C-alpha positions as CSV (number, residue, x, y, z in Angstrom):
1,M,-14.1,58.9,81.2
2,D,-10.6,57.5,80.7
3,R,-8.6,57.9,77.5
4,L,-7.5,54.9,75.7
5,C,-3.9,54.9,75.6
6,R,-1.0,53.8,73.6
7,V,2.2,51.7,74.8
8,A,4.5,54.8,75.0
9,E,1.8,56.9,77.1
10,V,1.7,53.7,79.5
11,R,5.5,53.9,79.6
12,R,5.4,57.5,80.4
13,A,2.9,57.0,83.2
14,E,5.0,54.5,84.7
15,E,8.0,56.7,84.5
16,D,6.2,59.5,86.0
17,A,5.2,57.3,89.0
18,I,8.6,56.2,89.5
19,G,9.7,59.8,89.5
20,R,7.1,60.7,92.1
21,G,8.8,58.0,94.3
22,T,7.0,54.8,93.5
23,T,9.7,52.0,92.6
24,L,9.1,49.5,89.6
25,A,8.8,47.0,92.3
26,D,6.0,48.6,94.3
27,L,4.1,48.9,90.8
28,M,4.8,45.0,90.2
29,A,3.6,44.2,93.8
30,R,0.4,46.1,93.3
31,A,-0.4,44.5,90.0
32,G,0.4,41.0,91.2
33,R,-1.6,41.4,94.3
34,A,-4.7,43.0,92.0
35,V,-4.5,40.1,90.0
36,A,-4.6,37.5,92.6
37,E,-7.6,39.3,94.3
38,E,-9.4,39.1,91.3
39,I,-9.0,35.6,90.5
40,D,-9.7,34.6,94.0
41,T,-13.0,36.1,93.8
42,L,-14.0,34.4,90.6
43,V,-13.8,30.7,91.3
44,R,-15.5,28.3,93.8
45,V,-15.0,24.6,93.8
46,P,-16.3,21.9,96.1
47,A,-14.6,22.1,99.6
48,D,-13.0,18.8,99.4
49,R,-10.1,20.1,97.2
50,P,-8.0,23.3,96.5
51,R,-8.7,25.6,93.7
52,H,-5.8,25.1,91.0
53,V,-4.6,27.6,88.9
54,V,-1.7,27.3,86.3
55,F,0.4,30.5,85.5
56,L,2.3,30.9,82.3
57,I,5.3,33.0,83.0
58,G,7.2,34.9,80.4
59,P,10.7,36.8,80.9
60,G,9.8,40.3,81.4
61,N,7.7,42.4,83.8
62,N,4.3,40.7,82.9
63,G,5.9,37.4,84.0
64,G,7.1,39.4,87.2
65,D,3.4,40.4,87.9
66,G,2.3,36.7,87.4
67,L,4.7,35.5,90.0
68,V,3.6,37.9,92.5
69,A,0.1,36.9,91.6
70,A,0.7,33.2,92.1
71,A,2.6,33.8,95.4
72,H,-0.4,35.4,96.8
73,L,-2.8,32.8,95.6
74,A,-0.5,30.2,97.0
75,A,-0.7,31.8,100.4
76,R,-4.7,31.8,100.1
77,G,-4.6,27.9,99.7
78,W,-4.6,27.7,95.9
79,A,-2.6,24.8,94.3
80,C,-0.3,26.9,92.1
81,S,1.4,25.6,89.1
82,L,4.2,27.5,87.0
83,W,5.3,27.1,83.5
84,T,7.9,29.4,82.2
85,W,9.2,30.4,78.8
86,N,12.6,31.9,78.5
87,R,12.8,32.8,82.2
88,A,15.8,31.1,83.7
89,A,15.3,32.4,87.2
90,V,12.8,34.4,89.3
91,G,14.7,37.6,88.9
92,S,14.0,40.8,90.3
93,V,10.4,40.1,91.7
94,P,8.8,41.5,94.9
95,V,8.0,38.2,96.4
96,E,9.6,36.0,99.2
97,D,11.1,32.9,98.3
98,E,9.0,30.8,100.6
99,A,5.9,32.0,99.0
100,L,7.0,30.7,95.7
101,A,8.2,27.4,97.3
102,R,4.6,26.7,97.9
103,C,4.2,26.6,94.0
104,R,4.8,23.8,91.7
105,W,7.4,24.6,88.8
106,L,6.5,22.7,85.8
107,R,8.7,21.1,83.0
108,S,7.1,21.3,79.5
109,E,6.3,17.6,79.3
110,E,4.2,18.1,82.4
111,L,2.1,21.2,81.1
112,D,-0.8,19.3,79.5
113,Q,-1.4,17.1,82.3
114,A,-1.4,20.1,84.5
115,L,-3.7,22.1,82.5
116,G,-6.1,19.2,82.7
117,S,-6.9,19.9,86.2
118,A,-6.6,23.6,86.1
119,D,-9.7,25.9,87.3
120,V,-7.8,29.1,86.1
121,I,-5.2,29.4,83.4
122,V,-3.2,32.7,83.4
123,D,-1.3,34.1,80.6
124,A,1.7,36.5,81.9
125,I,4.0,36.0,79.4
126,F,4.3,39.3,77.3
127,G,1.4,41.5,78.1
128,L,2.1,45.1,77.1
129,G,5.2,44.5,75.2
130,G,4.0,41.7,73.1
131,K,3.8,41.5,69.4
132,P,1.5,39.9,67.1
133,E,4.0,36.9,66.3
134,L,4.3,34.2,68.9
135,P,7.1,31.9,69.4
136,E,6.2,28.2,68.7
137,A,6.6,26.9,72.2
138,V,4.2,29.7,73.6
139,A,1.7,29.2,70.8
140,Q,1.6,25.3,71.6
141,A,0.9,26.3,75.4
142,F,-1.7,28.5,74.5
143,A,-3.4,26.0,72.4
144,L,-3.1,23.5,75.3
145,A,-4.9,26.2,77.6
146,W,-7.6,26.3,75.0
147,R,-8.1,22.8,74.7
148,A,-8.4,22.8,78.6
149,R,-11.3,25.4,78.3
150,Q,-13.2,23.3,76.0
151,H,-12.7,20.1,77.9
152,H,-13.7,21.2,81.3
153,G,-14.4,24.9,81.3
154,A,-11.1,26.3,82.7
155,L,-11.3,30.1,83.0
156,L,-8.5,31.9,81.0
157,V,-7.3,35.1,82.3
158,A,-4.9,37.4,80.7
159,V,-2.6,39.8,82.8
160,D,-2.8,43.1,81.2
161,V,-3.4,42.3,77.5
162,P,-3.4,38.8,75.9
163,S,0.0,37.9,74.7
164,G,0.0,37.8,70.9
165,I,-1.8,40.9,70.3
166,D,-0.2,44.3,69.7
167,A,-1.4,46.9,72.5
168,D,-1.0,49.9,70.0
169,T,-2.3,48.6,66.7
170,G,-4.8,45.6,67.5
171,Q,-3.0,43.4,65.2
172,A,-3.0,39.6,66.6
173,D,-1.4,36.4,66.0
174,P,-4.4,33.9,65.2
175,R,-2.8,31.9,68.0
176,A,-2.9,34.4,70.6
177,F,-4.1,33.6,74.2
178,R,-7.9,33.6,73.8
179,A,-8.8,35.1,77.3
180,D,-12.3,35.0,79.0
181,L,-11.1,37.8,81.2
182,T,-8.3,40.4,80.6
183,L,-7.3,42.0,83.9
184,M,-5.7,45.5,82.3
185,L,-3.5,47.0,84.6
186,G,-3.9,50.7,85.3
187,M,-4.8,52.1,82.0
188,P,-6.9,51.2,78.8
189,K,-4.7,49.9,75.9
190,I,-6.3,51.3,72.5
191,G,-5.1,48.1,70.7
192,A,-7.1,45.8,72.9
193,Y,-10.3,47.4,71.8
194,L,-9.4,47.1,68.1
195,P,-10.1,44.2,65.5
196,P,-8.9,41.5,65.5
197,A,-7.4,41.8,68.9
198,F,-10.8,42.3,70.5
199,R,-11.4,38.5,69.6
200,Y,-9.0,37.7,72.2
201,T,-9.6,39.6,75.3
202,G,-13.2,38.6,76.5
203,V,-14.4,40.9,79.1
204,I,-12.1,43.7,80.1
205,R,-11.6,44.5,83.8
206,I,-9.2,47.6,84.5
207,V,-7.5,47.0,87.7
208,D,-6.0,50.3,89.5
209,I,-2.4,50.4,90.3
210,G,-1.9,53.8,91.2
211,L,-0.8,55.0,87.5
212,P,-1.5,58.6,86.8
213,T,-3.9,58.7,83.7
214,P,-3.8,61.4,81.0
215,P,-6.7,63.7,81.2
216,F,-9.5,63.3,78.5
217,E,-10.2,66.0,76.0
218,E,-12.6,66.8,73.2
219,G,-11.7,64.9,70.1
220,D,-10.0,61.9,72.1
221,I,-11.0,58.4,71.9
222,G,-12.5,57.6,75.4
223,L,-14.0,54.6,77.4
224,L,-17.5,55.1,78.6
225,A,-17.6,54.5,82.3
226,E,-20.4,54.1,85.1
227,D,-19.7,57.5,86.3
228,D,-20.5,59.2,83.1
229,V,-23.6,57.4,82.9
230,R,-24.8,58.4,86.5
231,E,-24.3,61.8,85.6
232,W,-26.2,61.7,82.4
233,L,-29.3,60.0,83.8
234,P,-32.2,62.5,84.4
235,R,-33.5,63.4,87.8
236,R,-37.3,62.2,88.1
237,E,-39.3,64.6,90.4
238,A,-42.0,63.2,92.6
239,D,-44.8,65.3,90.9
240,T,-44.0,64.0,87.4
241,H,-46.3,62.2,85.0
242,K,-45.6,60.0,81.9
243,W,-45.9,62.8,79.4
244,A,-43.2,64.8,81.3
245,V,-41.1,62.0,82.1
246,G,-40.6,61.5,78.4
247,A,-42.7,60.4,75.5
248,L,-41.4,58.6,72.5
249,L,-42.9,58.0,69.0
250,L,-41.6,54.7,67.5
251,V,-42.2,54.4,63.8
252,G,-41.5,51.3,62.0
253,G,-42.8,47.7,61.5
254,A,-44.0,45.8,58.5
255,P,-45.6,42.3,57.8
256,G,-43.0,39.8,59.0
257,Y,-41.0,42.2,61.2
258,Y,-43.5,43.1,63.8
259,G,-41.1,41.8,66.6
260,A,-38.3,44.7,66.1
261,P,-40.8,47.6,67.2
262,R,-42.0,45.6,69.9
263,L,-38.4,44.8,71.4
264,A,-37.5,48.4,70.9
265,A,-40.5,49.7,72.5
266,A,-39.9,47.3,75.6
267,A,-36.4,48.6,75.9
268,A,-37.4,52.2,75.8
269,L,-39.8,51.4,78.8
270,R,-37.4,49.5,80.6
271,V,-34.9,52.4,80.5
272,G,-37.6,54.9,82.0
273,A,-39.5,56.3,79.0
274,G,-43.0,57.3,80.5
275,L,-44.9,56.5,77.1
276,V,-44.3,54.7,74.1
277,T,-46.3,55.0,71.2
278,L,-46.0,52.9,68.1
279,A,-46.7,54.3,64.7
280,V,-47.0,50.9,62.8
281,P,-49.2,49.3,60.1
282,R,-52.7,48.6,61.4
283,S,-52.4,44.9,60.6
284,L,-49.5,44.6,63.4
285,V,-51.4,46.3,66.2
286,A,-53.1,43.4,67.6
287,A,-50.1,41.0,67.8
288,I,-47.7,43.6,69.5
289,A,-50.6,44.7,72.0
290,A,-50.9,41.2,73.1
291,A,-47.2,41.1,73.7
292,Q,-46.5,44.5,75.0
293,P,-49.6,46.0,76.7
294,E,-48.0,48.9,78.2
295,V,-47.6,50.6,74.6
296,T,-50.0,52.7,72.8
297,F,-50.6,52.9,69.0
298,L,-50.9,55.3,66.2
299,P,-52.3,52.8,63.6
300,A,-51.0,53.7,60.0
301,P,-52.6,52.4,57.0
302,D,-51.9,49.1,55.1
303,G,-51.1,48.9,51.6
304,D,-48.8,50.0,48.9
305,V,-49.2,53.1,46.7
306,G,-49.8,56.1,48.8
307,A,-49.7,54.3,52.2
308,G,-46.2,55.6,53.1
309,Q,-47.1,59.0,52.6
310,L,-50.3,58.8,54.8
311,W,-48.1,57.2,57.3
312,A,-45.8,60.1,57.5
313,N,-48.7,62.5,57.5
314,L,-50.0,60.8,60.7
315,V,-46.6,60.8,62.4
316,R,-45.8,64.5,61.5
317,D,-49.1,65.7,63.0
318,A,-48.6,63.7,66.3
319,A,-44.9,64.3,66.6
320,A,-45.1,67.5,68.5
321,R,-46.3,65.7,71.6
322,Y,-43.4,63.5,71.6
323,R,-40.1,64.4,72.9
324,A,-38.2,62.0,70.4
325,L,-38.9,59.8,67.6
326,L,-37.2,56.3,66.8
327,V,-37.6,55.5,63.2
328,G,-36.5,52.3,61.4
329,P,-37.1,49.2,63.6
330,G,-38.6,46.4,61.5
331,L,-39.5,49.1,58.5
332,G,-38.7,47.0,55.6
333,Q,-37.6,48.0,52.2
334,D,-41.0,48.0,50.4
335,R,-42.3,51.1,48.6
336,P,-44.4,52.3,51.6
337,A,-41.2,52.5,53.8
338,E,-39.6,54.5,51.1
339,E,-42.6,57.0,50.9
340,L,-42.7,57.2,54.6
341,V,-38.9,58.3,55.0
342,R,-39.1,60.7,52.4
343,H,-42.2,62.4,53.6
344,L,-41.5,62.2,57.1
345,F,-38.0,63.8,57.0
346,A,-39.1,65.9,53.9
347,L,-36.2,64.7,51.6
348,G,-36.0,65.9,48.0
349,R,-38.8,66.3,45.9
350,V,-41.0,63.2,44.8
351,R,-42.2,62.8,41.2
352,R,-45.4,61.2,40.7
353,G,-46.9,60.1,37.3
354,A,-50.6,60.6,36.5
355,L,-52.6,58.0,35.0
356,G,-52.4,57.5,31.1
357,F,-50.0,59.9,29.1
358,A,-50.3,62.8,31.4
359,S,-47.3,64.4,32.3
360,V,-45.3,64.0,35.4
361,V,-45.7,66.6,38.2
362,E,-43.8,67.0,41.3
363,E,-45.3,66.9,44.6
364,T,-44.5,69.6,47.2
365,L,-43.0,68.2,50.6
366,P,-43.8,69.7,54.0
367,A,-41.1,71.5,55.9
368,R,-37.9,69.8,56.6
369,F,-37.8,67.7,59.6
370,A,-36.0,69.8,62.5
371,G,-37.0,67.4,65.6
372,Y,-35.0,64.9,67.6
373,A,-34.8,61.2,66.0
374,V,-32.9,58.0,66.5
375,V,-32.6,56.5,63.0
376,D,-32.0,52.7,62.9
377,A,-32.0,49.5,60.4
378,D,-34.1,50.5,57.2
379,G,-34.6,54.2,58.2
380,L,-30.8,54.3,57.6
381,N,-30.8,52.4,54.3
382,W,-33.7,54.8,53.0
383,L,-31.7,57.8,54.1
384,A,-28.7,56.5,52.3
385,K,-30.7,56.8,49.0
386,T,-30.7,60.5,49.1
387,D,-27.4,61.9,48.1
388,T,-27.7,65.0,50.2
389,W,-29.8,64.1,53.2
390,W,-27.5,65.5,55.8
391,E,-27.6,68.9,54.4
392,E,-31.2,68.6,54.2
393,L,-31.5,67.5,57.6
394,K,-29.0,70.1,59.3
395,E,-31.8,71.6,61.7
396,A,-32.6,68.1,62.9
397,R,-30.7,66.3,66.1
398,L,-30.2,62.8,64.8
399,I,-28.7,59.7,66.5
400,L,-27.7,57.3,63.7
401,T,-27.3,53.6,64.6
402,P,-25.8,51.5,61.9
403,H,-24.0,48.2,61.6
404,P,-21.1,48.4,59.2
405,G,-23.1,47.4,55.9
406,E,-25.5,50.4,56.8
407,L,-22.7,52.8,57.4
408,A,-21.0,51.6,54.3
409,R,-24.0,52.6,52.3
410,L,-24.2,55.9,54.0
411,L,-20.7,57.0,53.2
412,R,-20.7,55.1,49.7
413,V,-17.7,52.9,50.5
414,E,-17.1,49.2,50.7
415,V,-18.1,47.4,53.8
416,E,-14.7,46.1,53.9
417,T,-13.1,49.5,54.1
418,I,-15.4,50.2,57.1
419,L,-14.1,47.1,58.9
420,R,-10.5,47.9,58.3
421,D,-10.8,51.1,60.4
422,P,-14.4,51.1,62.1
423,W,-13.4,54.2,64.4
424,T,-12.1,56.4,61.8
425,W,-15.1,56.0,59.5
426,A,-17.7,56.5,62.4
427,K,-15.8,59.7,63.0
428,E,-15.9,60.7,59.4
429,A,-19.7,60.0,59.4
430,A,-20.3,62.0,62.3
431,T,-18.1,65.0,61.2
432,T,-19.5,65.0,57.6
433,F,-23.0,64.5,58.7
434,Q,-22.7,66.6,61.7
435,Q,-24.8,64.0,63.7
436,H,-24.1,61.4,66.3
437,V,-23.2,58.0,65.0
438,V,-23.3,54.7,67.0
439,L,-21.4,51.9,65.0
440,K,-22.4,48.7,66.1
441,Y,-19.4,46.6,65.5
442,G,-16.9,45.0,68.1
443,H,-16.8,47.5,70.9
444,T,-19.7,49.9,69.7
445,A,-18.5,53.2,69.1
446,L,-20.4,56.5,69.6
447,A,-18.9,59.0,67.0
448,C,-19.7,62.7,68.0
449,P,-19.7,65.9,65.4
450,D,-16.6,67.3,67.2
451,G,-14.6,64.5,66.5
452,T,-14.9,62.6,69.9
453,V,-15.0,58.9,69.8
454,L,-16.5,56.8,73.0
455,I,-16.1,53.5,73.0
456,A,-18.2,50.5,75.0
457,P,-16.2,49.2,77.6
458,Q,-17.2,45.6,76.7
459,I,-17.9,43.3,73.7
460,H,-19.4,40.0,74.0
461,P,-20.4,37.4,70.9
462,A,-23.6,36.5,72.5
463,L,-24.8,40.0,71.1
464,A,-24.9,38.0,67.7
465,T,-28.5,37.5,68.1
466,A,-31.5,38.9,66.1
467,G,-33.2,41.9,67.8
468,S,-30.2,42.9,69.9
469,G,-29.8,45.9,67.4
470,D,-33.3,46.9,68.0
471,V,-32.9,46.6,71.8
472,L,-30.1,49.1,71.8
473,A,-32.0,51.8,69.7
474,G,-34.9,51.3,71.9
475,V,-32.7,52.1,74.8
476,I,-31.1,55.1,73.2
477,A,-34.4,56.5,72.2
478,G,-36.0,56.0,75.5
479,L,-33.2,57.9,77.1
480,A,-33.7,60.7,74.1
481,A,-37.4,61.0,75.1
482,Q,-36.2,61.7,78.8
483,G,-34.5,64.9,77.5
484,L,-30.8,63.6,77.3
485,D,-28.9,65.5,74.6
486,P,-27.8,63.2,71.8
487,R,-24.4,62.6,73.0
488,A,-25.6,61.6,76.6
489,A,-28.5,59.8,75.2
490,A,-26.4,57.5,72.9
491,G,-23.5,57.2,75.4
492,A,-25.5,56.2,78.2
493,G,-27.7,53.8,75.7
494,V,-24.5,52.1,74.7
495,Y,-23.1,51.5,78.1
496,I,-26.3,50.4,79.6
497,A,-27.3,48.2,76.8
498,G,-23.8,46.5,77.0
499,Q,-24.0,46.1,80.8
500,A,-27.7,44.5,80.4
501,A,-26.2,41.9,77.8
502,L,-23.3,41.0,79.9
503,S,-25.8,40.5,83.0
504,A,-28.0,38.3,80.7
505,V,-25.2,36.3,79.5
506,A,-24.3,35.5,83.3
507,E,-27.7,34.3,83.8
508,K,-28.6,32.5,80.5
509,G,-25.4,31.8,79.0
510,T,-23.6,32.9,75.5
511,L,-25.2,30.6,73.0
512,P,-29.0,30.6,74.4
513,L,-28.9,34.5,74.7
514,L,-32.0,36.3,73.2
515,A,-32.6,39.8,72.7
516,S,-35.6,39.5,75.1
517,D,-33.2,38.3,77.7
518,I,-31.4,41.6,77.4
519,I,-34.5,43.4,78.1
520,A,-35.3,41.4,81.0
521,A,-31.6,42.4,82.5
522,L,-32.2,46.2,81.8
523,P,-34.1,46.7,85.5
524,R,-31.0,45.4,87.3
525,V,-28.6,47.5,85.4
526,M,-31.0,50.6,85.6
527,R,-31.5,50.1,89.5
528,T,-27.7,49.9,90.0
529,L,-27.1,53.0,88.1
530,Y,-30.1,55.2,89.3
531,D,-31.1,54.2,92.7
532,P,-29.2,54.5,95.8
533,R,-28.1,51.2,97.6
534,W,-31.0,50.5,100.0
535,S,-34.4,48.9,100.1
536,P,-37.4,51.0,100.4
537,E,-39.4,47.8,101.1
538,R,-37.1,47.0,104.1
539,T,-37.3,50.2,105.4
540,L,-41.1,50.5,105.2
541,V,-41.4,47.1,107.0
542,S,-39.0,48.3,109.8
543,H,-41.2,51.5,110.2
544,V,-44.4,49.3,110.3
545,A,-43.0,47.1,112.8
546,G,-42.1,50.1,115.0
547,W,-45.6,51.5,114.7
548,D,-47.0,48.2,116.0
549,A,-44.6,48.1,118.9
């Protein structure tokens, strides 16, 4: 797990590397070569023409990285064009003159035409040292680059961080380079993961250039990584069965919202839950069963007054057989949902009036909930209506999965306050409630009760689609049901759902993406994370062939 770093820490790491015998030229040579190798694998064009890349080169080390990358790509047969800003000469750059001689140096009046035929456009203007105020000439060049992306799909790549953002604070010039891919050099820079800077990074790929990375400690802000998830995933033994693998009881659904529990259930099954049972209103069972035959049901009563309490009683009676609960997908905000949440978690005391003029009596609630549950959507909204719910549920193990509006209701602050500093408020919720909190905004953040914050490595606008939150809740709950503790279940769930979304985007595209496409991509991600890189089918065929021989 890598710690998100500030600019000063990156500078110190560079100085440390130089102090150990690595030169600045060595670092630039590694960075440029790595950038070239990444770009070289990204774009394929018809064989009858060379691939064309345009580099936008700045005056400092970021520009030097770009020049090294351009020389490597030119040597690989790319047509390379270079536009420079405030760089009168090549300068002290570890590249041979004849390598750059293969590149075409552009005058400003030639830039627009060159961009019109570019397959890739690379921002190597400011990088790490950039500020959120762009010179006008640079802003105009970036506008032309964006137009090339709109007109013919040119790929926009930023070296280290997009120019026009502050790598410490996340502040950004609205005209900043809007990358599809950021090749971040050496260490993850914290500002690139913060709003509004994350609007400009696209997919972030961290490129190793040999910088020493600071150790991650509890209470830090870290980046979730594949290695973490591999360690967290449970081992499945050969003699196991569906109940032992992990059983999940999903509580939710309301008329008009039966899609949410179905999506969550499908996601939980796809990440390995052995059994998923849906405690949903009886009227929803047929529709969900037709779409998802692998689930079982605990039908709850339909109706209004008293239905929620009966629903809660059914769940509480069955809960001991399940390792985890997921409460909230499609629950709605009608009275049965309120009764369900209050009685299921045993929050406060419920006042009930008798008929006529009889006095109001108080109902005695069952024992406080002390189990393991993921709480999502309207489950959170109903929790927020109880002033001290976290004190009443202090024996429970909860993973809360709010979006900014739900987190604002839980913390009794304005949504705008959350959006200004999302990670701080997620941490505030986790430490106040002493529960794990997954904030679904930007780079999804998992805040832990000890103050640690773990960040999803990627963000993608395709996730702005109905049901994606239900899929995430289902993934997390499916992992919790397999025995992962709240930090591991939430952290692995955030990573896995994010990788599945990127895989689905690669197949379906950004605008057409549906939540069900993310579920369909989960098997590819899970196989990569859990299974060894071999084919049991091929092995079996080879054995059979050998026996026949």
